[in-house]
DSSP file (Angstrom, degrees, kcal/mol; ACC not computed):
  #  RESIDUE AA STRUCTURE BP1 BP2  ACC     N-H-->O    O-->H-N    N-H-->O    O-->H-N    TCO  KAPPA ALPHA  PHI   PSI    X-CA   Y-CA   Z-CA
    1    1 A M              0   0    0      0, 0.0     2,-0.1     0, 0.0     0, 0.0   0.000 360.0 360.0 360.0 124.7  -51.9 -122.0  124.5
    2    2 A G        -     0   0    0      1,-0.2     3,-0.1     3,-0.0     0, 0.0  -0.307 360.0 -60.7 -98.2-171.8  -52.0 -118.3  123.2
    3    3 A R        -     0   0    0      1,-0.1     2,-0.3    -2,-0.1    -1,-0.2  -0.328  58.8-102.6 -65.1 148.5  -49.8 -115.4  123.7
    4    4 A P        -     0   0    0      0, 0.0    -1,-0.1     0, 0.0     2,-0.1  -0.575  42.4-108.7 -76.9 141.2  -49.3 -114.1  127.1
    5    5 A S        -     0   0    0     -2,-0.3     2,-0.5    -3,-0.1    -3,-0.0  -0.379  23.9-137.4 -68.5 139.3  -51.3 -110.9  127.9
    6    6 A V        -     0   0    0     -2,-0.1     2,-0.5    38,-0.1    -1,-0.1  -0.868  17.9-134.6 -97.0 131.0  -49.4 -107.7  128.1
    7    7 A N        -     0   0    0     -2,-0.5     2,-0.4     2,-0.0    38,-0.0  -0.761  22.3-173.7 -92.1 129.0  -50.6 -105.6  131.0
    8    8 A V        -     0   0    0     -2,-0.5     2,-0.6    41,-0.1     3,-0.1  -0.996  28.3-124.5-129.1 128.8  -51.1 -101.8  130.3
    9    9 A D     >  -     0   0    0     -2,-0.4     4,-1.7     1,-0.2     5,-0.1  -0.692  22.2-157.7 -74.3 114.4  -52.0  -99.3  133.0
   10   10 A I  H  > S+     0   0    0     -2,-0.6     4,-2.8     2,-0.2     5,-0.2   0.862  88.9  52.1 -59.8 -44.6  -55.2  -97.8  131.6
   11   11 A T  H  > S+     0   0    0      1,-0.2     4,-2.1     2,-0.2    -1,-0.2   0.884 112.8  46.8 -66.4 -36.5  -55.0  -94.5  133.7
   12   12 A E  H  > S+     0   0    0      2,-0.2     4,-2.1     1,-0.2    -1,-0.2   0.844 110.2  53.6 -69.9 -31.0  -51.3  -94.0  132.4
   13   13 A L  H  X S+     0   0    0     -4,-1.7     4,-2.4     2,-0.2    -2,-0.2   0.948 110.3  46.5 -65.2 -50.8  -52.5  -94.8  128.8
   14   14 A R  H  X S+     0   0    0     -4,-2.8     4,-2.6     1,-0.2    -2,-0.2   0.912 113.0  49.7 -63.7 -40.1  -55.3  -92.1  129.0
   15   15 A S  H  X S+     0   0    0     -4,-2.1     4,-2.7     1,-0.2    -1,-0.2   0.949 111.5  47.6 -69.1 -39.5  -52.9  -89.5  130.4
   16   16 A I  H  X S+     0   0    0     -4,-2.1     4,-2.2     1,-0.2    -1,-0.2   0.876 114.2  47.1 -66.8 -37.2  -50.3  -90.2  127.7
   17   17 A I  H  X S+     0   0    0     -4,-2.4     4,-2.2     2,-0.2    -1,-0.2   0.920 111.0  52.6 -70.3 -39.2  -52.9  -90.0  125.0
   18   18 A G  H  < S+     0   0    0     -4,-2.6     4,-0.3     2,-0.2    -2,-0.2   0.913 110.6  46.6 -59.7 -48.1  -54.2  -86.8  126.5
   19   19 A K  H >< S+     0   0    0     -4,-2.7     3,-1.6     1,-0.2     4,-0.3   0.960 112.3  50.0 -61.3 -50.2  -50.8  -85.1  126.5
   20   20 A L  H 3< S+     0   0    0     -4,-2.2     3,-0.5     1,-0.3    -2,-0.2   0.871 118.7  39.3 -61.4 -33.4  -50.0  -86.2  122.9
   21   21 A E  T >< S+     0   0    0     -4,-2.2     3,-1.3     1,-0.2    -1,-0.3   0.345  86.4  93.8 -97.4  14.2  -53.4  -84.8  121.7
   22   22 A S  T <  S+     0   0    0     -3,-1.6    -1,-0.2    -4,-0.3    -2,-0.1   0.715  87.9  49.5 -76.4 -11.8  -53.5  -81.7  123.8
   23   23 A N  T 3  S-     0   0    0      1,-0.5    -1,-0.3    -3,-0.5    -2,-0.1   0.218 131.4 -82.3-100.6   8.3  -51.9  -79.7  120.9
   24   24 A G  S <  S-     0   0    0     -3,-1.3    -1,-0.5    39,-0.0    39,-0.1  -0.491  70.5 -34.7 108.8 177.0  -54.5  -81.2  118.5
   25   25 A P        -     0   0    0      0, 0.0    38,-0.1     0, 0.0    -4,-0.1  -0.385  57.6-125.9 -74.5 152.6  -54.8  -84.4  116.6
   26   26 A L        -     0   0    0      2,-0.1     3,-0.1    -2,-0.1    -5,-0.0  -0.142  37.2 -91.0 -78.9 179.0  -51.8  -86.1  115.2
   27   27 A A  S    S-     0   0    0      1,-0.2     2,-0.3    36,-0.1     3,-0.1   0.856 100.4  -8.8 -69.9 -38.1  -51.6  -87.1  111.4
   28   28 A S     >  -     0   0    0      1,-0.1     4,-1.7    38,-0.1    37,-0.2  -0.975  64.6-109.8-153.2 169.1  -53.0  -90.6  111.9
   29   29 A Q  H  > S+     0   0    0     35,-0.6     4,-3.0    -2,-0.3     5,-0.2   0.852 117.3  58.9 -66.4 -34.8  -54.0  -93.1  114.6
   30   30 A Q  H  > S+     0   0    0      1,-0.2     4,-2.6     2,-0.2    -1,-0.2   0.896 106.1  48.9 -68.5 -34.1  -51.1  -95.3  113.7
   31   31 A E  H  > S+     0   0    0      1,-0.2     4,-2.2     2,-0.2    -1,-0.2   0.939 111.9  50.4 -65.1 -42.0  -48.7  -92.3  114.6
   32   32 A L  H  X S+     0   0    0     -4,-1.7     4,-2.1     2,-0.2     5,-0.2   0.942 109.6  49.1 -60.4 -48.7  -50.5  -91.9  117.8
   33   33 A W  H  X S+     0   0    0     -4,-3.0     4,-2.4     1,-0.2    -1,-0.2   0.921 110.8  50.3 -59.3 -43.6  -50.3  -95.6  118.7
   34   34 A E  H  X S+     0   0    0     -4,-2.6     4,-1.6     1,-0.2    -1,-0.2   0.888 110.5  49.2 -68.9 -33.5  -46.6  -95.6  118.0
   35   35 A R  H  < S+     0   0    0     -4,-2.2     4,-0.5     2,-0.2    -1,-0.2   0.791 111.5  49.1 -64.9 -29.8  -45.9  -92.6  120.1
   36   36 A V  H >X S+     0   0    0     -4,-2.1     4,-0.9     2,-0.2     3,-0.5   0.867 109.4  51.5 -65.7 -44.2  -47.8  -94.0  123.0
   37   37 A A  H 3< S+     0   0    0     -4,-2.4     3,-0.4     1,-0.2    -2,-0.2   0.845 108.6  53.0 -68.0 -35.8  -46.0  -97.3  122.8
   38   38 A E  T 3< S+     0   0    0     -4,-1.6    -1,-0.2     1,-0.2    -2,-0.2   0.712 100.7  60.9 -65.3 -22.5  -42.7  -95.4  122.9
   39   39 A S  T <4 S+     0   0    0     -3,-0.5    -1,-0.2    -4,-0.5    -2,-0.2   0.767  90.4  82.7 -80.1 -25.8  -43.7  -93.6  126.0
   40   40 A F  S  < S-     0   0    0     -4,-0.9   -32,-0.0    -3,-0.4   -27,-0.0  -0.461  74.5-144.7 -74.8 152.0  -44.0  -96.9  127.8
   41   41 A K  S    S+     0   0    0     -2,-0.1     2,-0.5     2,-0.0    -1,-0.1   0.549  73.7  98.9 -96.4  -6.4  -40.7  -98.3  129.2
   42   42 A N    >   -     0   0    0      1,-0.2     3,-1.1    -5,-0.1    -2,-0.1  -0.653  62.9-154.0 -83.9 127.4  -41.9 -102.0  128.5
   43   43 A D  T 3  S+     0   0    0     -2,-0.5    -1,-0.2     1,-0.2    -3,-0.0   0.798  91.2  62.6 -67.5 -23.9  -40.5 -103.4  125.3
   44   44 A K  T 3  S+     0   0    0      2,-0.1     2,-0.8     5,-0.0    -1,-0.2   0.643  79.9  92.2 -81.2  -9.4  -43.5 -105.7  124.9
   45   45 A I    <   +     0   0    0     -3,-1.1     2,-0.2    -8,-0.1    -5,-0.1  -0.746  60.2 175.9 -88.1 112.2  -46.0 -102.9  124.6
   46   46 A T     >  -     0   0    0     -2,-0.8     4,-2.2     1,-0.1     5,-0.2  -0.551  46.9 -97.4-112.0 178.6  -46.3 -102.3  120.8
   47   47 A A  H  > S+     0   0    0      1,-0.2     4,-2.1     2,-0.2     5,-0.2   0.876 124.2  53.7 -67.9 -33.6  -48.5  -99.9  118.9
   48   48 A A  H  > S+     0   0    0      2,-0.2     4,-2.9     1,-0.2    -1,-0.2   0.876 106.8  52.6 -67.7 -36.6  -51.0 -102.8  118.1
   49   49 A V  H  > S+     0   0    0      2,-0.2     4,-2.1     1,-0.2    -2,-0.2   0.928 109.3  48.3 -56.9 -47.0  -51.2 -103.5  121.8
   50   50 A I  H  X S+     0   0    0     -4,-2.2     4,-2.7     1,-0.2    -2,-0.2   0.896 110.8  51.2 -67.3 -38.1  -52.0  -99.9  122.5
   51   51 A R  H  X S+     0   0    0     -4,-2.1     4,-2.1     1,-0.2     5,-0.2   0.937 110.3  48.5 -64.6 -47.0  -54.6  -99.9  119.8
   52   52 A L  H  X S+     0   0    0     -4,-2.9     4,-2.6     2,-0.2    -1,-0.2   0.871 111.0  50.7 -63.4 -31.6  -56.3 -103.0  121.2
   53   53 A R  H  X S+     0   0    0     -4,-2.1     4,-2.5    -5,-0.2    -2,-0.2   0.970 110.9  50.4 -66.9 -47.0  -56.3 -101.6  124.8
   54   54 A C  H  <>S+     0   0    0     -4,-2.7     5,-2.2     1,-0.2     4,-0.3   0.890 112.2  43.7 -56.7 -39.1  -57.9  -98.4  123.6
   55   55 A E  H ><5S+     0   0    0     -4,-2.1     3,-1.0     3,-0.2    -1,-0.2   0.920 114.7  51.7 -69.4 -44.1  -60.6 -100.1  121.7
   56   56 A A  H 3<5S+     0   0    0     -4,-2.6    -2,-0.2     1,-0.2    -1,-0.2   0.795 116.6  39.1 -61.9 -29.8  -61.2 -102.6  124.7
   57   57 A N  T 3<5S-     0   0    0     -4,-2.5    -1,-0.2    -5,-0.1    -2,-0.2   0.260 108.2-121.0-105.4  11.4  -61.5  -99.8  127.2
   58   58 A N  T < 5 -     0   0    0     -3,-1.0     2,-0.7    -4,-0.3    -3,-0.2   0.918  42.9-179.8  50.6  55.3  -63.4  -97.4  125.0
   59   59 A I      < -     0   0    0     -5,-2.2     2,-0.2    -6,-0.2    -1,-0.2  -0.759  23.1-133.2 -81.6 114.1  -60.8  -94.7  125.2
   60   60 A S        +     0   0    0     -2,-0.7     2,-0.3     2,-0.0    -5,-0.0  -0.499  28.0 179.3 -75.1 135.3  -61.9  -91.7  123.2
   61   61 A I        -     0   0    0     -2,-0.2   -43,-0.0     2,-0.1   -32,-0.0  -0.898  25.3-153.7-129.2 155.7  -59.2  -90.2  120.9
   62   62 A I        +     0   0    0     -2,-0.3    -1,-0.1     2,-0.1    -2,-0.0   0.405  64.1 107.5-113.1  -0.4  -59.6  -87.2  118.5
   63   63 A T  S    S-     0   0    0    -39,-0.1   -36,-0.1   -38,-0.1    -2,-0.1  -0.674  70.8-126.7 -71.3 122.1  -56.9  -88.2  116.0
   64   64 A P        -     0   0    0      0, 0.0   -35,-0.6     0, 0.0     2,-0.1  -0.280  20.8-102.5 -66.5 151.8  -58.6  -89.5  112.7
   65   65 A A        -     0   0    0    -37,-0.2     2,-0.1   -36,-0.1   -37,-0.0  -0.417  41.3-111.7 -61.9 144.1  -58.0  -92.7  111.1
   66   66 A A        -     0   0    0     -2,-0.1     2,-0.3     1,-0.1    -1,-0.1  -0.389  33.0-102.5 -74.0 158.4  -55.7  -92.6  108.1
   67   67 A K        -     0   0    0     -2,-0.1     2,-0.1     1,-0.1    -1,-0.1  -0.641  39.3-119.8 -75.3 135.2  -57.0  -93.2  104.5
   68   68 A R        +     0   0    0     -2,-0.3    -1,-0.1     2,-0.0     2,-0.0  -0.421  69.3  23.8 -74.7 148.6  -56.2  -96.6  103.2
   69   69 A G  S    S-     0   0    0     -2,-0.1     2,-0.1     2,-0.0    -2,-0.0  -0.174  99.6 -40.9  89.6 171.9  -54.3  -97.3  100.1
   70   70 A R        -     0   0    0      1,-0.1     2,-0.2     4,-0.1    14,-0.1  -0.296  61.2-102.5 -69.8 157.0  -51.7  -95.2   98.4
   71   71 A K    >   -     0   0    0      1,-0.1     3,-1.5    -2,-0.1    -1,-0.1  -0.543  52.0 -87.3 -76.6 150.0  -51.9  -91.6   97.9
   72   72 A V  T 3  S+     0   0    0      1,-0.3    11,-0.2    -2,-0.2    -1,-0.1  -0.285 114.2  18.8 -57.6 129.8  -53.0  -90.5   94.3
   73   73 A G  T 3  S+     0   0    0      9,-0.8    -1,-0.3     1,-0.3     2,-0.2   0.623  81.3 158.2  86.7  10.4  -50.0  -90.1   92.1
   74   74 A V  E <   -A   82   0A   0     -3,-1.5     8,-1.2     8,-0.6     2,-0.4  -0.515  35.7-138.8 -66.5 130.0  -47.6  -92.3   94.2
   75   75 A I  E     -A   81   0A   0     -2,-0.2     6,-0.2     6,-0.2     2,-0.1  -0.811  15.6-145.1 -98.3 132.4  -44.8  -93.5   92.0
   76   76 A N    >   -     0   0    0      4,-1.3     3,-1.2    -2,-0.4     4,-0.0  -0.222  36.5 -86.9 -85.5-176.4  -43.8  -97.2   92.6
   77   77 A Q  T 3  S+     0   0    0      1,-0.3    -1,-0.1     2,-0.1    -2,-0.0   0.609 125.2  59.1 -72.2 -14.7  -40.3  -98.6   92.3
   78   78 A L  T 3  S-     0   0    0      2,-0.2    -1,-0.3     0, 0.0     3,-0.1   0.392 117.6-108.6 -90.4  -3.7  -40.7  -99.3   88.5
   79   79 A G  S <  S+     0   0    0     -3,-1.2    12,-1.1     1,-0.3     2,-0.6   0.701  73.3 140.1  85.1  18.3  -41.3  -95.6   87.8
   80   80 A I  E     - B   0  90A   0     10,-0.2    -4,-1.3    11,-0.1     2,-0.3  -0.861  44.7-142.7 -99.3 122.6  -44.9  -96.1   87.1
   81   81 A R  E     -AB  75  89A   0      8,-1.3     8,-2.3    -2,-0.6     2,-0.4  -0.562  21.0-177.6 -81.9 137.1  -47.4  -93.6   88.3
   82   82 A K  E     -A   74   0A   0     -8,-1.2    -9,-0.8    -2,-0.3    -8,-0.6  -0.963   7.2-168.3-136.4 128.2  -50.8  -95.0   89.4
   83   83 A G    >   -     0   0    0      4,-0.4     3,-1.8    -2,-0.4     2,-0.3  -0.644  43.7 -77.9-103.3 167.9  -53.8  -93.2   90.7
   84   84 A R  T 3  S-     0   0    0      1,-0.3     3,-0.1    -2,-0.2    -1,-0.1  -0.415 114.0  -5.8 -69.1 128.7  -56.8  -94.5   92.3
   85   85 A G  T 3  S+     0   0    0     -2,-0.3    -1,-0.3     1,-0.2     2,-0.2   0.521 110.4 113.4  71.9   1.4  -59.1  -96.1   89.8
   86   86 A A  S <  S-     0   0    0     -3,-1.8    -1,-0.2     1,-0.1     2,-0.1  -0.575  70.3-106.8-101.7 168.4  -56.9  -94.9   86.8
   87   87 A K        -     0   0    0     -2,-0.2    -4,-0.4     1,-0.1     2,-0.1  -0.473  51.6 -78.2 -86.9 167.3  -54.9  -96.9   84.4
   88   88 A Y        -     0   0    0     -2,-0.1     2,-0.4    -6,-0.1    -6,-0.2  -0.345  45.6-163.5 -63.5 136.7  -51.2  -97.0   84.6
   89   89 A E  E     -B   81   0A   0     -8,-2.3    -8,-1.3    -2,-0.1     2,-0.3  -0.964  21.9-116.2-121.0 148.9  -49.5  -94.1   83.2
   90   90 A S  E     -B   80   0A   0     26,-0.6   -10,-0.2    -2,-0.4    26,-0.1  -0.602  23.3-176.0 -83.6 135.9  -45.7  -94.1   82.3
   91   91 A N        +     0   0    0    -12,-1.1     2,-0.5    -2,-0.3    -1,-0.1  -0.072  41.4 130.0-112.0  29.3  -43.6  -91.7   84.3
   92   92 A I        -     0   0    0     24,-0.1    -2,-0.1    23,-0.1     5,-0.1  -0.756  57.8-121.5 -87.6 123.5  -40.5  -92.6   82.3
   93   93 A G     >  -     0   0    0     -2,-0.5     4,-2.0     1,-0.1     3,-0.5  -0.194  15.6-116.0 -66.1 153.9  -38.6  -89.5   81.0
   94   94 A K  H  > S+     0   0    0      1,-0.2     4,-3.4     2,-0.2     5,-0.2   0.889 115.7  57.0 -44.2 -45.1  -37.9  -88.7   77.4
   95   95 A K  H  > S+     0   0    0      1,-0.2     4,-2.2     2,-0.2    -1,-0.2   0.877 106.7  48.2 -59.6 -39.1  -34.1  -89.0   78.1
   96   96 A H  H  > S+     0   0    0     -3,-0.5     4,-2.3     2,-0.2    -1,-0.2   0.892 111.8  48.6 -73.7 -35.0  -34.5  -92.5   79.4
   97   97 A I  H  X S+     0   0    0     -4,-2.0     4,-2.7     2,-0.2     5,-0.2   0.930 111.8  50.6 -66.1 -43.3  -36.7  -93.7   76.4
   98   98 A A  H  X S+     0   0    0     -4,-3.4     4,-2.1    -5,-0.2    -2,-0.2   0.922 109.7  50.2 -58.9 -38.1  -34.1  -92.2   74.1
   99   99 A A  H  X S+     0   0    0     -4,-2.2     4,-2.8     1,-0.2     5,-0.2   0.935 111.7  48.3 -59.9 -48.7  -31.4  -94.1   75.9
  100  100 A L  H  X S+     0   0    0     -4,-2.3     4,-2.5     1,-0.2     5,-0.4   0.883 110.1  50.9 -65.4 -37.2  -33.4  -97.3   75.6
  101  101 A K  H  X S+     0   0    0     -4,-2.7     4,-2.4     1,-0.2    -1,-0.2   0.928 112.9  45.9 -67.9 -36.9  -34.0  -96.9   71.9
  102  102 A V  H  < S+     0   0    0     -4,-2.1    -2,-0.2    -5,-0.2    -1,-0.2   0.909 120.6  39.7 -67.7 -40.0  -30.2  -96.2   71.2
  103  103 A E  H  < S+     0   0    0     -4,-2.8    -2,-0.2    -5,-0.2    -3,-0.2   0.981 125.4  36.3 -77.3 -51.4  -29.1  -99.3   73.5
  104  104 A L  H  < S-     0   0    0     -4,-2.5     3,-0.2    -5,-0.2     4,-0.2   0.775  98.2-151.9 -70.7 -38.6  -31.8 -101.6   72.3
  105  105 A G    ><  -     0   0    0     -4,-2.4     3,-1.8    -5,-0.4     4,-0.1   0.012  38.7 -52.8  89.5 164.2  -32.2 -100.7   68.8
  106  106 A P  G >  S+     0   0    0      0, 0.0     3,-1.4     0, 0.0    -1,-0.2   0.708 124.2  69.1 -53.2 -32.1  -35.1 -100.8   66.2
  107  107 A K  G 3  S+     0   0    0      1,-0.3     4,-0.2    -3,-0.2    -2,-0.1   0.838 104.2  41.7 -54.0 -37.1  -35.8 -104.5   67.0
  108  108 A Y  G <> S+     0   0    0     -3,-1.8     4,-2.0    -4,-0.2    -1,-0.3   0.209  77.8 108.8-102.6  15.5  -37.1 -103.6   70.3
  109  109 A Y  H <> S+     0   0    0     -3,-1.4     4,-1.7     1,-0.2    -1,-0.2   0.865  79.5  53.8 -65.4 -37.5  -39.1 -100.4   69.5
  110  110 A P  H  > S+     0   0    0      0, 0.0     4,-2.2     0, 0.0    -1,-0.2   0.940 110.3  50.2 -62.7 -39.9  -42.6 -102.3   70.2
  111  111 A L  H  > S+     0   0    0      1,-0.2     4,-2.2     2,-0.2    -2,-0.2   0.918 109.6  48.4 -63.7 -39.3  -41.2 -103.3   73.6
  112  112 A I  H  X S+     0   0    0     -4,-2.0     4,-2.4     2,-0.2    -1,-0.2   0.831 108.4  55.1 -67.6 -27.6  -40.2  -99.7   74.3
  113  113 A E  H  X S+     0   0    0     -4,-1.7     4,-1.9     2,-0.2    -1,-0.2   0.905 107.9  48.8 -68.0 -39.6  -43.7  -98.5   73.2
  114  114 A K  H  X>S+     0   0    0     -4,-2.2     5,-2.5     2,-0.2     4,-0.6   0.889 107.6  54.9 -69.6 -33.6  -45.2 -101.0   75.8
  115  115 A I  H ><5S+     0   0    0     -4,-2.2     3,-1.7     1,-0.2    -2,-0.2   0.959 109.3  48.5 -59.3 -47.9  -42.8  -99.6   78.5
  116  116 A Q  H 3<5S+     0   0    0     -4,-2.4   -26,-0.6     1,-0.3    -1,-0.2   0.802 106.1  57.1 -59.2 -31.8  -44.1  -96.0   77.7
  117  117 A A  H 3<5S-     0   0    0     -4,-1.9    -1,-0.3    -5,-0.2    -2,-0.2   0.652 125.5-102.7 -78.3 -10.0  -47.6  -97.3   77.9
  118  118 A G  T <<5 +     0   0    0     -3,-1.7     2,-0.5    -4,-0.6    -3,-0.2   0.622  60.6 160.2 106.8  11.3  -47.0  -98.5   81.5
  119  119 A S     >< -     0   0    0     -5,-2.5     4,-1.9     1,-0.2    -1,-0.2  -0.613  25.0-162.7 -73.8 119.9  -46.5 -102.4   81.2
  120  120 A I  H  > S+     0   0    0     -2,-0.5     4,-2.0     2,-0.2     5,-0.2   0.922  92.0  53.2 -54.9 -52.2  -44.6 -103.7   84.2
  121  121 A K  H  > S+     0   0    0      1,-0.2     4,-2.2     2,-0.2     3,-0.3   0.924 110.5  47.3 -60.2 -48.0  -43.7 -106.9   82.4
  122  122 A A  H  > S+     0   0    0      1,-0.2     4,-2.7     2,-0.2    -1,-0.2   0.914 110.0  52.3 -59.7 -46.4  -42.2 -104.9   79.5
  123  123 A A  H  X S+     0   0    0     -4,-1.9     4,-1.7     2,-0.2    -1,-0.2   0.789 110.2  48.7 -66.2 -32.3  -40.2 -102.7   81.8
  124  124 A I  H  X S+     0   0    0     -4,-2.0     4,-2.6    -3,-0.3    -1,-0.2   0.894 112.7  48.4 -74.1 -38.5  -38.8 -105.7   83.5
  125  125 A K  H  X S+     0   0    0     -4,-2.2     4,-2.9    -5,-0.2    -2,-0.2   0.910 111.6  48.7 -58.6 -46.0  -37.9 -107.2   80.2
  126  126 A G  H  X S+     0   0    0     -4,-2.7     4,-3.1     2,-0.2    -1,-0.2   0.843 109.6  53.3 -66.5 -37.9  -36.3 -103.9   79.0
  127  127 A A  H  X S+     0   0    0     -4,-1.7     4,-2.8    -5,-0.2     5,-0.2   0.952 110.9  46.1 -64.6 -46.4  -34.2 -103.6   82.1
  128  128 A C  H  X S+     0   0    0     -4,-2.6     4,-2.4     1,-0.2    -2,-0.2   0.961 113.6  47.7 -62.0 -42.9  -32.9 -107.1   81.7
  129  129 A L  H  X>S+     0   0    0     -4,-2.9     5,-2.6     1,-0.2     4,-0.8   0.943 112.4  50.1 -59.5 -42.2  -32.1 -106.6   78.1
  130  130 A F  H  <5S+     0   0    0     -4,-3.1     3,-0.3     1,-0.2    -1,-0.2   0.889 111.1  50.7 -54.9 -38.4  -30.4 -103.2   78.9
  131  131 A C  H  <5S+     0   0    0     -4,-2.8    -1,-0.2     1,-0.2    -2,-0.2   0.875 115.7  38.8 -63.9 -41.4  -28.4 -104.9   81.6
  132  132 A T  H  <5S-     0   0    0     -4,-2.4    -1,-0.2    -5,-0.2    -2,-0.2   0.387 115.1-108.2 -93.5   6.0  -27.2 -107.7   79.4
  133  133 A G  T  <5S-     0   0    0     -4,-0.8    -3,-0.2    -3,-0.3    -4,-0.1   0.948  77.8 -51.0  62.3  49.9  -26.6 -105.5   76.1
  134  134 A C  S   <S+     0   0    0     -5,-2.6    -1,-0.2     1,-0.2     3,-0.1   0.809 100.3 138.2  64.0  37.3  -29.5 -107.0   74.3
  135  135 A Q    >>  -     0   0    0     -6,-0.4     4,-1.5    -7,-0.2     3,-0.8  -0.839  30.2-175.3-112.9  94.6  -28.6 -110.7   74.8
  136  136 A P  H 3> S+     0   0    0      0, 0.0     4,-1.6     0, 0.0    -1,-0.1   0.875  87.5  57.2 -53.1 -41.0  -31.6 -112.8   75.7
  137  137 A L  H 3> S+     0   0    0      1,-0.2     4,-1.9     2,-0.2     5,-0.1   0.863 101.2  54.3 -59.6 -38.7  -29.4 -115.8   76.2
  138  138 A E  H <4 S+     0   0    0     -3,-0.8    -1,-0.2     1,-0.2     4,-0.2   0.838 107.6  52.1 -70.7 -30.5  -27.3 -113.9   78.9
  139  139 A I  H >< S+     0   0    0     -4,-1.5     3,-0.5     1,-0.2    -1,-0.2   0.839 108.4  52.2 -73.5 -30.0  -30.8 -113.2   80.8
  140  140 A K  H 3< S+     0   0    0     -4,-1.6    17,-0.4     1,-0.2    -2,-0.2   0.884 116.9  37.5 -65.4 -43.9  -31.4 -116.9   80.6
  141  141 A E  T 3< S+     0   0    0     -4,-1.9    -1,-0.2    -5,-0.1    -2,-0.2   0.279  85.7 142.8 -94.8  13.4  -28.1 -117.7   82.1
  142  142 A C    <   +     0   0    0     -3,-0.5    -3,-0.1    -4,-0.2    11,-0.0  -0.192  23.5 177.6 -62.3 135.8  -28.0 -114.7   84.5
  143  143 A E        +     0   0    0      1,-0.0     2,-1.6     3,-0.0     3,-0.2   0.087  38.0 121.2-127.7  22.7  -26.4 -115.6   87.8
  144  144 A I    >   +     0   0    0      1,-0.2     3,-1.8     2,-0.1     6,-0.2  -0.691  34.4 178.0 -96.5  86.9  -26.6 -112.2   89.7
  145  145 A L  T 3  S+     0   0    0     -2,-1.6    -1,-0.2     1,-0.3     6,-0.1   0.765  72.9  65.0 -59.3 -30.7  -28.6 -113.3   92.7
  146  146 A S  T 3  S+     0   0    0     -3,-0.2    -1,-0.3     4,-0.1    -2,-0.1   0.492  77.2 108.2 -78.9   0.0  -28.5 -109.9   94.2
  147  147 A C    X   -     0   0    0     -3,-1.8     3,-1.7     1,-0.1     4,-0.3  -0.651  69.0-140.1 -76.4 129.6  -30.5 -108.4   91.4
  148  148 A P  T 3  S+     0   0    0      0, 0.0     3,-0.2     0, 0.0    -1,-0.1   0.684 103.1  49.0 -59.9 -19.5  -34.0 -107.4   92.4
  149  149 A L  T >> S+     0   0    0      1,-0.2     3,-1.2     2,-0.1     4,-1.0   0.423  81.0 103.0 -96.0  -2.9  -35.3 -108.7   89.2
  150  150 A Y  G X4 S+     0   0    0     -3,-1.7     3,-0.6     1,-0.3    -1,-0.2   0.866  82.7  42.8 -56.7 -49.2  -33.6 -112.0   89.3
  151  151 A L  G 34 S+     0   0    0     -4,-0.3    -1,-0.3     1,-0.2    -2,-0.1   0.687 121.8  41.3 -77.4 -13.9  -36.5 -114.2   90.3
  152  152 A I  G <4 S+     0   0    0     -3,-1.2    -1,-0.2    -4,-0.1    -2,-0.2   0.313  84.9 131.8-113.1   4.4  -39.0 -112.4   87.7
  153  153 A R    <<  -     0   0    0     -4,-1.0     3,-0.4    -3,-0.6   -28,-0.1  -0.209  57.1-116.3 -58.5 143.1  -36.6 -112.1   84.8
  154  154 A P  S    S+     0   0    0      0, 0.0    -1,-0.1     0, 0.0    -2,-0.0  -0.198  91.2  36.9 -74.5 170.7  -37.8 -113.2   81.4
  155  155 A Y  S    S+     0   0    0      1,-0.2     3,-0.1   -14,-0.0     2,-0.1   0.795  79.0 170.2  61.7  33.1  -36.3 -116.0   79.4
  156  156 A Q        -     0   0    0     -3,-0.4    -1,-0.2     1,-0.1   -16,-0.1  -0.348  40.9 -97.6 -75.8 155.6  -35.8 -118.2   82.5
  157  157 A K        -     0   0    0    -17,-0.4     2,-0.4     1,-0.1    -1,-0.1  -0.377  44.1-104.9 -68.0 154.6  -34.8 -121.9   82.2
  158  158 A K        -     0   0    0     -3,-0.1     2,-0.3     1,-0.1    -1,-0.1  -0.649  39.0-119.6 -79.3 135.2  -37.7 -124.2   82.5
  159  159 A A        -     0   0    0     -2,-0.4     2,-0.6     1,-0.1    -1,-0.1  -0.587  22.4-123.3 -73.3 133.5  -37.6 -126.0   86.0
  160  160 A K              0   0    0     -2,-0.3    -1,-0.1     1,-0.1    -3,-0.0  -0.745 360.0 360.0 -83.8 120.6  -37.3 -129.6   86.0
  161  161 A V              0   0    0     -2,-0.6    -1,-0.1     0, 0.0    -2,-0.0   0.394 360.0 360.0 -88.1 360.0  -40.1 -131.3   87.9
């Protein structure tokens, strides 16, 4: 037994798309589908349903499809800039590196160099060391479940099988 079919009035669908595209194409087809879905009063009509009904009924649209993937130069949550087909480049400022060098000390300079080179694993390790005041045992015993790095922190206890 599959999902129940959602009925969409095709003539109303064509008129809504015509009104939305009357001033020219939108930024992406996903934006078009979402706006059309908002125009219907039924909560069960989603952007995906609209897209499927347009494809099934060969409704022509002038809005282009969006490009897949991230835009060139988008910075992820760890502060690392990645372009398409390029190696990771560090986007960490000199002030941050200087602060890490002061806080972590000369023992961790090789780690800081890896962070500057763009290593995500090194950045996670550096963040945990910075948080605990350079105490690897504190990272191992960490109980801050709300930390986004908790599950991927270094020096974790070995799980008993």
